[in-house]
C-alpha positions in Angstrom: 105.3 133.6 101.8 102.7 135.1 104.1 101.5 133.8 107.4 98.3 132.6 105.8 100.4 130.7 103.2 102.4 129.0 106.0 99.2 128.1 107.8 97.7 126.6 104.7 100.9 124.6 104.1 100.7 123.2 107.6 97.1 122.3 107.1 97.9 120.6 103.8 100.7 118.6 105.3 98.6 117.6 108.3 95.7 116.5 106.1 98.1 114.5 103.9 99.7 112.6 106.8 96.3 112.1 108.6 94.6 110.8 105.4 97.5 108.4 104.7 97.5 107.1 108.3 93.8 106.6 108.3 93.6 104.7 105.0 96.7 102.6 105.9 95.4 101.8 109.4 91.7 101.1 108.7 91.9 100.0 105.1 95.2 98.1 104.9 94.0 95.9 102.0 93.5 98.8 99.7 95.8 99.1 96.7 98.4 101.9 96.8 96.6 103.7 93.9 93.4 103.7 95.9 95.2 105.2 98.9 96.7 107.9 96.8 93.3 108.7 95.3 91.8 109.1 98.9 94.7 111.4 99.9 94.2 113.4 96.7 90.5 113.9 97.5 91.4 115.0 101.0 93.9 117.5 99.8 91.6 118.9 97.2 88.8 119.3 99.7 91.0 121.2 102.1 92.3 123.4 99.3 88.8 124.3 98.2 87.8 125.0 101.9 90.8 127.2 102.3 89.7 129.1 99.1 86.2 129.6 100.5 87.1 130.5 104.0 90.5 132.3 103.6 90.8 133.4 100.0 87.5 134.8 99.1 87.7 137.4 96.3 88.2 140.9 97.7 85.3 143.3 97.5 86.1 146.9 98.3 82.4 148.0 98.8 81.6 145.1 101.1 84.7 145.5 103.2 84.0 149.3 103.6 80.3 148.6 104.0 79.3 151.2 101.4 76.9 151.0 98.5 78.1 150.5 94.9 77.5 154.1 93.8 79.6 155.8 96.5 81.9 158.5 95.1 85.5 157.7 94.4 86.8 160.5 96.7 84.9 159.0 99.6 86.3 155.6 98.8 89.8 157.1 98.8 89.2 158.8 102.1 87.9 155.6 103.7 90.9 153.6 102.4 93.3 156.2 103.9 91.4 156.1 107.2 91.6 152.4 107.3 95.3 152.5 106.6 95.9 155.1 109.4 96.5 158.1 107.1 93.1 159.7 107.6 94.6 162.8 109.3 96.8 163.6 106.3 95.9 165.4 103.1 94.6 162.8 100.5 96.5 164.5 97.8 99.8 163.9 99.6 99.4 160.2 100.4 100.1 157.8 97.5 98.1 154.6 97.3 99.5 151.4 95.6 99.4 151.4 91.8 96.8 148.6 91.6 94.5 150.5 94.0 95.0 153.7 92.0 94.1 151.8 88.9 90.9 150.5 90.5 89.9 153.9 91.7 90.6 155.5 88.4 88.4 152.9 86.7 85.6 153.4 89.2 85.5 157.1 88.2 83.5 155.9 85.1 80.0 155.0 86.2 79.7 152.1 83.7 82.6 150.4 85.3 80.6 149.9 88.5 78.6 147.3 86.7 81.7 145.6 85.5 82.9 145.5 89.1 79.8 143.6 90.1 80.0 141.3 87.1 83.8 140.5 87.0 85.0 141.3 90.5 87.6 143.6 92.0 90.7 141.5 91.1 90.2 141.7 87.4 89.7 145.5 87.5 92.6 145.9 89.8 95.2 143.7 88.1 94.2 143.5 84.4 96.1 146.4 82.7 94.9 145.8 79.2 91.2 145.2 80.0 88.9 148.0 78.8 85.6 146.3 77.9 83.3 143.6 79.1 84.8 141.1 76.7 88.3 141.7 78.0 87.2 141.2 81.6 85.3 138.1 80.7 88.3 136.6 78.8 90.5 137.5 81.8 88.2 135.8 84.3 87.2 132.8 82.3 90.8 131.8 81.7 91.4 131.4 85.4 88.0 129.8 85.9 88.8 127.3 83.1 92.0 126.2 84.9 90.1 125.6 88.1 87.5 123.5 86.3 90.3 121.5 84.5 92.0 120.8 87.8 88.8 119.4 89.4 87.8 117.6 86.3 91.2 115.9 86.1 90.8 114.7 89.7 87.2 113.4 89.0 88.5 111.5 85.9 91.1 109.9 88.1 88.5 108.9 90.6 86.3 107.3 87.9 89.2 105.2 86.6 88.7 101.4 86.4 91.0 100.8 89.3 88.7 102.8 91.6 85.5 100.9 90.6 83.5 104.1 89.7 83.9 104.1 86.0 80.2 104.0 85.4 79.7 107.6 86.5 82.5 109.1 84.5 80.3 110.4 81.7 77.9 111.9 84.3 80.4 113.8 86.3 82.2 115.0 83.2 78.9 116.3 81.8 78.2 118.1 85.1 81.6 119.8 85.0 81.1 120.9 81.4 77.6 122.1 81.9 78.6 124.0 85.1 81.4 125.8 83.2 79.1 126.7 80.3 76.4 127.9 82.7 78.9 130.1 84.6 80.2 131.5 81.4 76.7 132.4 80.3 75.8 133.9 83.7 79.0 136.0 83.7 78.7 137.3 80.1 75.0 137.5 79.4 72.8 137.0 82.5 74.8 139.6 84.5 74.4 142.3 81.9 71.6 144.1 83.7 71.1 147.7 84.7 73.1 148.7 87.8 71.2 149.4 91.0 72.3 150.6 94.4 72.2 147.1 95.9 73.5 145.3 92.9 74.0 141.6 92.9 77.7 140.7 93.1 77.8 138.2 90.3 81.5 137.4 90.5 81.6 136.8 94.3 78.5 134.6 94.3 79.6 132.6 91.3 82.9 132.1 93.0 81.1 130.6 96.0 78.8 128.4 93.9 81.7 127.1 91.8 83.8 126.2 94.8 80.9 124.5 96.5 80.6 122.3 93.3 84.4 121.6 93.4 84.0 120.5 97.1 81.0 118.3 96.7 81.6 116.6 93.3 84.8 114.6 94.2 83.5 113.7 97.6 80.3 112.4 96.1 82.1 110.3 93.5 84.4 108.9 96.2 81.4 108.0 98.5 79.6 106.0 95.8 80.1 102.3 96.3 82.6 100.8 93.9 81.4 98.4 91.2 84.2 96.5 89.5 83.6 95.0 86.0 83.4 91.3 85.9 86.1 89.4 84.0 85.0 88.1 80.5 83.4 84.7 80.7 86.0 83.3 78.2 88.7 83.6 80.9 87.0 80.9 82.9 86.6 78.4 80.0 90.2 77.2 79.7 90.7 76.2 83.4 87.2 74.8 83.6 87.9 72.6 80.5 91.2 71.4 81.9 89.4 70.4 85.2 86.7 68.6 83.3 89.2 66.7 81.2 91.1 65.5 84.3 87.8 64.6 86.0 86.7 62.6 83.0 89.9 60.6 82.9 89.7 60.0 86.7 86.1 58.8 86.3 87.3 56.3 83.7 90.1 55.1 85.8 88.0 54.9 89.0 86.0 51.9 87.7 89.2 49.8 87.7 90.8 51.1 90.9 88.0 51.0 93.4 89.4 48.5 95.9 87.6 49.9 98.9 84.5 47.8 98.1 86.5 44.7 99.2 86.7 46.0 102.8 82.9 45.8 103.3 81.6 42.2 103.7 78.4 42.8 101.9 79.9 44.8 99.1 82.8 42.2 98.8 80.3 39.4 98.4 78.4 41.2 95.7 81.6 42.2 93.9 83.0 38.6 94.0 79.7 37.3 92.7 79.6 39.8 89.9 83.2 39.3 88.8 82.8 35.5 89.0 79.8 35.7 86.7 81.8 38.0 84.4 84.7 35.6 84.5 82.5 32.6 83.5 80.9 34.6 80.6 84.3 36.0 79.5 86.0 32.6 79.5 83.1 31.2 77.4 83.3 34.0 75.0 87.1 34.0 74.8 87.1 30.2 74.2 85.1 30.6 71.1 87.3 30.3 68.0 85.2 32.6 65.9 85.5 35.3 68.5 89.3 34.8 68.6 89.6 35.1 64.8 87.4 38.2 64.7 89.5 39.9 67.5 92.7 39.1 65.6 91.4 40.7 62.4 90.4 43.9 64.4 93.8 44.1 66.1 92.4 43.1 69.5 93.8 39.7 69.7 94.0 38.4 73.3 95.5 34.9 72.9 99.1 34.5 74.1 101.4 34.8 71.1 103.1 31.5 70.1 106.8 32.2 70.0 110.0 31.0 71.6 109.9 33.9 74.0 106.2 34.0 74.5 104.3 37.2 75.3 100.9 38.8 75.9 98.1 39.2 73.4 97.5 42.4 71.5 94.5 43.3 73.7 96.4 42.9 76.9 99.3 45.0 75.6 96.9 47.7 74.5 95.1 47.7 77.9 98.4 47.9 79.8 99.3 51.0 77.8 96.0 52.7 78.6 96.4 52.0 82.3 99.9 53.4 82.3 98.8 56.6 80.6 96.0 57.0 83.1 98.2 56.7 86.2 99.5 60.3 85.8 96.0 61.6 86.1 95.8 60.6 89.7 98.6 63.1 90.6 97.2 66.2 92.5 97.4 69.3 90.3 99.8 72.1 91.5 97.1 74.7 91.4 
Protein backbone atom coordinates (compact mmCIF):
# COMPACT_ATOMS: atom_id res chain seq x y z
CA UNK A 1 0.00 0.00 0.00
CA UNK A 2 1.44 3.36 -1.09
CA UNK A 3 1.46 6.63 0.77
CA UNK A 4 -1.43 7.87 -1.33
CA UNK A 5 -3.42 4.76 -0.39
CA UNK A 6 -2.75 5.36 3.30
CA UNK A 7 -3.77 9.00 2.90
CA UNK A 8 -6.99 8.05 1.13
CA UNK A 9 -7.78 5.49 3.83
CA UNK A 10 -7.32 8.12 6.53
CA UNK A 11 -9.58 10.51 4.62
CA UNK A 12 -12.26 7.82 4.23
CA UNK A 13 -12.20 6.95 7.93
CA UNK A 14 -12.32 10.63 8.91
CA UNK A 15 -15.28 11.29 6.62
CA UNK A 16 -17.05 8.18 7.90
CA UNK A 17 -16.70 9.20 11.54
CA UNK A 18 -17.48 12.86 10.84
CA UNK A 19 -20.61 12.05 8.86
CA UNK A 20 -21.91 9.67 11.50
CA UNK A 21 -21.23 12.20 14.26
CA UNK A 22 -22.94 15.01 12.34
CA UNK A 23 -26.05 12.97 11.51
CA UNK A 24 -26.29 11.54 15.04
CA UNK A 25 -25.86 14.96 16.68
CA UNK A 26 -27.99 17.21 14.48
CA UNK A 27 -30.51 14.65 13.23
CA UNK A 28 -30.98 12.27 16.17
CA UNK A 29 -34.51 11.38 15.12
CA UNK A 30 -33.36 9.87 11.85
CA UNK A 31 -33.72 6.14 11.37
CA UNK A 32 -30.52 4.09 11.36
CA UNK A 33 -31.05 3.27 7.69
CA UNK A 34 -31.21 6.99 6.83
CA UNK A 35 -28.01 7.62 8.76
CA UNK A 36 -26.25 4.82 6.90
CA UNK A 37 -27.41 6.24 3.57
CA UNK A 38 -26.04 9.69 4.48
CA UNK A 39 -22.71 8.14 5.43
CA UNK A 40 -22.65 6.14 2.17
CA UNK A 41 -23.20 9.31 0.14
CA UNK A 42 -20.36 11.05 1.99
CA UNK A 43 -17.96 8.16 1.41
CA UNK A 44 -18.92 7.89 -2.25
CA UNK A 45 -18.42 11.63 -2.76
CA UNK A 46 -14.97 11.52 -1.14
CA UNK A 47 -14.04 8.48 -3.24
CA UNK A 48 -15.03 10.26 -6.46
CA UNK A 49 -13.15 13.40 -5.42
CA UNK A 50 -10.04 11.31 -4.72
CA UNK A 51 -10.37 9.77 -8.17
CA UNK A 52 -10.60 13.21 -9.78
CA UNK A 53 -7.84 14.89 -7.79
CA UNK A 54 -5.40 12.06 -6.99
CA UNK A 55 -6.04 9.25 -9.46
CA UNK A 56 -6.51 10.93 -12.80
CA UNK A 57 -5.66 8.61 -15.72
CA UNK A 58 -1.96 8.95 -16.68
CA UNK A 59 -1.11 10.71 -19.91
CA UNK A 60 2.46 10.44 -21.07
CA UNK A 61 2.27 13.30 -23.56
CA UNK A 62 0.68 15.74 -21.12
CA UNK A 63 3.12 14.85 -18.38
CA UNK A 64 6.12 15.38 -20.66
CA UNK A 65 4.43 18.38 -22.31
CA UNK A 66 5.04 17.11 -25.85
CA UNK A 67 2.68 16.83 -28.83
CA UNK A 68 1.03 13.56 -29.75
CA UNK A 69 3.20 12.97 -32.85
CA UNK A 70 6.58 13.16 -31.09
CA UNK A 71 8.94 10.29 -32.08
CA UNK A 72 9.24 7.31 -29.79
CA UNK A 73 13.03 7.72 -29.40
CA UNK A 74 12.49 11.20 -28.05
CA UNK A 75 9.85 9.90 -25.67
CA UNK A 76 12.27 7.25 -24.42
CA UNK A 77 14.99 9.84 -23.89
CA UNK A 78 12.65 12.13 -22.00
CA UNK A 79 11.54 9.26 -19.76
CA UNK A 80 15.15 8.31 -19.00
CA UNK A 81 15.98 11.93 -18.23
CA UNK A 82 12.99 12.18 -15.92
CA UNK A 83 14.10 9.01 -14.14
CA UNK A 84 17.69 10.29 -13.74
CA UNK A 85 19.32 8.07 -16.40
CA UNK A 86 19.67 10.72 -19.09
CA UNK A 87 23.47 10.55 -19.01
CA UNK A 88 23.52 6.81 -19.86
CA UNK A 89 23.16 5.14 -23.22
CA UNK A 90 19.43 4.53 -23.90
CA UNK A 91 20.19 1.07 -25.26
CA UNK A 92 21.72 0.02 -21.94
CA UNK A 93 18.92 1.16 -19.58
CA UNK A 94 15.87 -1.11 -19.47
CA UNK A 95 12.44 0.41 -18.89
CA UNK A 96 9.59 -1.47 -17.16
CA UNK A 97 7.76 -3.98 -19.31
CA UNK A 98 4.52 -2.05 -19.42
CA UNK A 99 6.34 1.11 -20.50
CA UNK A 100 8.20 -0.86 -23.17
CA UNK A 101 4.88 -2.25 -24.39
CA UNK A 102 3.46 1.26 -24.58
CA UNK A 103 6.45 2.61 -26.51
CA UNK A 104 6.44 -0.33 -28.89
CA UNK A 105 2.78 0.28 -29.68
CA UNK A 106 3.37 4.00 -30.15
CA UNK A 107 5.81 3.09 -32.94
CA UNK A 108 2.74 2.47 -35.08
CA UNK A 109 1.29 5.84 -36.09
CA UNK A 110 -2.31 4.59 -36.06
CA UNK A 111 -1.97 3.70 -32.39
CA UNK A 112 -1.53 7.37 -31.50
CA UNK A 113 -5.23 7.83 -32.26
CA UNK A 114 -6.06 4.84 -30.08
CA UNK A 115 -4.05 6.47 -27.30
CA UNK A 116 -6.23 9.59 -27.48
CA UNK A 117 -9.44 7.53 -27.66
CA UNK A 118 -8.79 4.84 -25.04
CA UNK A 119 -6.08 6.26 -22.80
CA UNK A 120 -2.62 5.23 -21.71
CA UNK A 121 -3.59 2.54 -19.20
CA UNK A 122 -5.38 0.37 -21.76
CA UNK A 123 -2.43 0.50 -24.18
CA UNK A 124 0.02 -0.07 -21.36
CA UNK A 125 -1.70 -2.91 -19.51
CA UNK A 126 -3.90 -4.74 -22.03
CA UNK A 127 -1.68 -7.49 -23.47
CA UNK A 128 -4.22 -8.97 -25.88
CA UNK A 129 -5.59 -5.70 -27.29
CA UNK A 130 -4.73 -5.11 -30.94
CA UNK A 131 -7.70 -3.24 -32.40
CA UNK A 132 -10.11 -0.47 -31.52
CA UNK A 133 -12.76 -3.04 -30.59
CA UNK A 134 -10.41 -4.75 -28.13
CA UNK A 135 -9.53 -1.47 -26.45
CA UNK A 136 -13.18 -0.42 -26.33
CA UNK A 137 -14.17 -3.72 -24.69
CA UNK A 138 -11.30 -3.40 -22.20
CA UNK A 139 -12.30 0.15 -21.21
CA UNK A 140 -16.06 -0.29 -21.18
CA UNK A 141 -15.86 -3.26 -18.82
CA UNK A 142 -14.27 -1.08 -16.12
CA UNK A 143 -16.53 1.87 -16.92
CA UNK A 144 -19.60 -0.36 -16.61
CA UNK A 145 -18.53 -1.43 -13.11
CA UNK A 146 -18.22 2.21 -12.09
CA UNK A 147 -21.69 2.98 -13.42
CA UNK A 148 -23.11 -0.06 -11.61
CA UNK A 149 -21.56 1.07 -8.34
CA UNK A 150 -23.03 4.56 -8.57
CA UNK A 151 -26.38 3.28 -9.84
CA UNK A 152 -26.62 0.86 -6.92
CA UNK A 153 -26.06 3.73 -4.49
CA UNK A 154 -28.67 5.87 -6.27
CA UNK A 155 -31.21 3.03 -6.15
CA UNK A 156 -30.63 2.73 -2.41
CA UNK A 157 -31.15 6.47 -2.04
CA UNK A 158 -34.46 6.26 -3.92
CA UNK A 159 -35.82 3.50 -1.71
CA UNK A 160 -39.14 4.02 0.03
CA UNK A 161 -37.48 4.40 3.43
CA UNK A 162 -35.62 7.49 2.18
CA UNK A 163 -38.72 9.21 0.79
CA UNK A 164 -37.28 9.78 -2.70
CA UNK A 165 -38.85 6.90 -4.55
CA UNK A 166 -40.49 9.27 -7.05
CA UNK A 167 -37.16 10.07 -8.79
CA UNK A 168 -35.93 6.48 -9.13
CA UNK A 169 -36.93 6.12 -12.78
CA UNK A 170 -35.42 9.51 -13.60
CA UNK A 171 -31.99 8.90 -12.07
CA UNK A 172 -31.88 5.35 -13.43
CA UNK A 173 -32.62 6.71 -16.90
CA UNK A 174 -29.88 9.34 -16.50
CA UNK A 175 -27.32 6.67 -15.58
CA UNK A 176 -28.28 4.42 -18.51
CA UNK A 177 -28.29 7.30 -20.99
CA UNK A 178 -24.92 8.54 -19.71
CA UNK A 179 -23.34 5.10 -20.13
CA UNK A 180 -24.75 4.71 -23.65
CA UNK A 181 -23.61 8.22 -24.59
CA UNK A 182 -20.10 7.56 -23.28
CA UNK A 183 -19.93 4.27 -25.16
CA UNK A 184 -21.02 6.01 -28.36
CA UNK A 185 -18.50 8.81 -27.86
CA UNK A 186 -15.66 6.35 -27.18
CA UNK A 187 -16.41 3.98 -30.06
CA UNK A 188 -17.81 6.16 -32.84
CA UNK A 189 -17.54 9.90 -32.10
CA UNK A 190 -13.84 9.67 -31.25
CA UNK A 191 -12.97 7.90 -34.51
CA UNK A 192 -11.69 11.04 -36.24
CA UNK A 193 -8.44 11.79 -38.07
CA UNK A 194 -5.51 12.39 -35.73
CA UNK A 195 -4.13 15.91 -35.40
CA UNK A 196 -1.14 17.40 -33.61
CA UNK A 197 -3.34 18.81 -30.83
CA UNK A 198 -5.74 15.86 -30.66
CA UNK A 199 -8.64 15.87 -28.22
CA UNK A 200 -7.95 13.40 -25.42
CA UNK A 201 -11.27 11.61 -25.43
CA UNK A 202 -10.48 9.13 -22.69
CA UNK A 203 -9.22 11.72 -20.19
CA UNK A 204 -12.09 14.14 -20.75
CA UNK A 205 -14.72 11.42 -20.63
CA UNK A 206 -13.18 10.26 -17.36
CA UNK A 207 -13.62 13.76 -15.90
CA UNK A 208 -17.20 14.13 -17.16
CA UNK A 209 -18.14 10.68 -15.89
CA UNK A 210 -16.82 11.28 -12.39
CA UNK A 211 -18.45 14.69 -12.22
CA UNK A 212 -21.74 12.92 -12.92
CA UNK A 213 -20.96 10.35 -10.23
CA UNK A 214 -20.28 13.18 -7.79
CA UNK A 215 -23.37 15.28 -8.54
CA UNK A 216 -26.05 12.64 -9.04
CA UNK A 217 -26.14 11.06 -5.52
CA UNK A 218 -25.77 14.46 -3.86
CA UNK A 219 -28.64 15.84 -5.92
CA UNK A 220 -30.89 12.92 -5.00
CA UNK A 221 -30.03 13.27 -1.32
CA UNK A 222 -30.67 17.04 -1.32
CA UNK A 223 -34.19 16.64 -2.72
CA UNK A 224 -36.90 16.94 -0.04
CA UNK A 225 -38.33 13.57 0.98
CA UNK A 226 -41.94 12.81 0.16
CA UNK A 227 -43.30 9.75 1.93
CA UNK A 228 -46.29 7.92 0.50
CA UNK A 229 -49.49 8.27 2.47
CA UNK A 230 -50.99 5.18 4.05
CA UNK A 231 -54.00 3.66 2.27
CA UNK A 232 -57.28 5.20 3.36
CA UNK A 233 -58.61 1.76 4.27
CA UNK A 234 -56.21 1.62 7.22
CA UNK A 235 -58.11 4.47 8.88
CA UNK A 236 -61.58 2.94 8.46
CA UNK A 237 -61.39 0.28 11.18
CA UNK A 238 -60.30 2.55 14.08
CA UNK A 239 -62.68 5.29 12.93
CA UNK A 240 -65.59 2.84 12.83
CA UNK A 241 -64.73 1.57 16.31
CA UNK A 242 -64.68 5.12 17.71
CA UNK A 243 -67.98 5.92 16.01
CA UNK A 244 -69.63 2.84 17.48
CA UNK A 245 -68.45 3.74 20.98
CA UNK A 246 -69.55 7.34 20.51
CA UNK A 247 -73.01 6.23 19.35
CA UNK A 248 -73.50 4.00 22.37
CA UNK A 249 -72.35 6.77 24.71
CA UNK A 250 -74.76 9.18 23.04
CA UNK A 251 -77.64 6.78 23.69
CA UNK A 252 -76.60 6.33 27.29
CA UNK A 253 -76.02 10.05 27.89
CA UNK A 254 -79.74 10.75 27.70
CA UNK A 255 -80.30 8.66 30.81
CA UNK A 256 -77.22 9.59 32.80
CA UNK A 257 -77.10 13.37 32.60
CA UNK A 258 -77.57 14.26 36.26
CA UNK A 259 -75.64 17.51 36.10
CA UNK A 260 -78.78 19.38 35.02
CA UNK A 261 -80.12 18.95 38.57
CA UNK A 262 -77.34 21.13 39.96
CA UNK A 263 -78.54 24.26 38.16
CA UNK A 264 -81.75 25.73 39.62
CA UNK A 265 -83.31 26.80 36.34
CA UNK A 266 -82.40 23.57 34.55
CA UNK A 267 -83.60 21.55 37.54
CA UNK A 268 -86.97 23.32 37.49
CA UNK A 269 -87.39 22.69 33.77
CA UNK A 270 -86.33 19.03 34.13
CA UNK A 271 -88.69 18.40 37.05
CA UNK A 272 -91.54 19.98 35.14
CA UNK A 273 -90.83 17.90 32.05
CA UNK A 274 -90.46 14.63 33.96
CA UNK A 275 -93.62 15.37 35.98
CA UNK A 276 -95.56 15.89 32.80
CA UNK A 277 -94.09 12.71 31.35
CA UNK A 278 -94.96 10.82 34.54
CA UNK A 279 -98.61 11.96 34.36
CA UNK A 280 -98.89 11.03 30.69
CA UNK A 281 -97.07 7.73 31.25
CA UNK A 282 -99.24 6.77 34.21
CA UNK A 283 -102.37 7.49 32.19
CA UNK A 284 -101.14 5.41 29.30
CA UNK A 285 -99.95 2.55 31.46
CA UNK A 286 -103.25 2.44 33.32
CA UNK A 287 -105.12 1.76 30.11
CA UNK A 288 -106.05 -1.93 29.92
CA UNK A 289 -105.85 -2.04 26.12
CA UNK A 290 -102.27 -0.70 26.27
CA UNK A 291 -101.41 -3.34 28.86
CA UNK A 292 -102.80 -6.17 26.70
CA UNK A 293 -101.02 -4.91 23.60
CA UNK A 294 -97.68 -4.64 25.46
CA UNK A 295 -98.07 -8.21 26.76
CA UNK A 296 -98.69 -9.52 23.24
CA UNK A 297 -95.58 -7.73 21.91
CA UNK A 298 -93.37 -9.01 24.73
CA UNK A 299 -93.04 -5.61 26.44
CA UNK A 300 -95.29 -6.22 29.38
CA UNK A 301 -94.66 -3.76 32.21
CA UNK A 302 -97.08 -4.87 34.87
CA UNK A 303 -95.66 -6.63 37.96
CA UNK A 304 -95.98 -10.37 37.51
CA UNK A 305 -98.50 -11.99 39.80
CA UNK A 306 -96.73 -14.81 41.56
CA UNK A 307 -95.82 -15.91 45.07
CA UNK A 308 -92.34 -14.46 44.64
CA UNK A 309 -93.37 -11.39 42.70
CA UNK A 310 -91.05 -9.75 40.14
CA UNK A 311 -90.68 -7.02 37.56
CA UNK A 312 -92.45 -6.78 34.26
CA UNK A 313 -90.92 -7.81 30.98
CA UNK A 314 -90.23 -4.25 29.87
CA UNK A 315 -88.40 -3.40 33.07
CA UNK A 316 -86.28 -6.55 32.84
CA UNK A 317 -85.45 -5.74 29.23
CA UNK A 318 -84.53 -2.13 30.08
CA UNK A 319 -82.33 -3.26 32.94
CA UNK A 320 -80.40 -5.56 30.59
CA UNK A 321 -79.84 -2.74 28.10
CA UNK A 322 -78.54 -0.39 30.80
CA UNK A 323 -76.18 -3.05 32.14
CA UNK A 324 -74.78 -3.66 28.66
CA UNK A 325 -74.22 0.07 28.14
CA UNK A 326 -72.27 0.54 31.37
CA UNK A 327 -69.12 -0.94 29.85
CA UNK A 328 -69.14 1.72 27.15
CA UNK A 329 -68.28 4.40 29.70
CA UNK A 330 -64.86 2.81 30.33
CA UNK A 331 -62.02 4.86 28.83
CA UNK A 332 -60.35 2.98 25.93
CA UNK A 333 -56.75 1.88 26.44
CA UNK A 334 -55.57 3.55 23.25
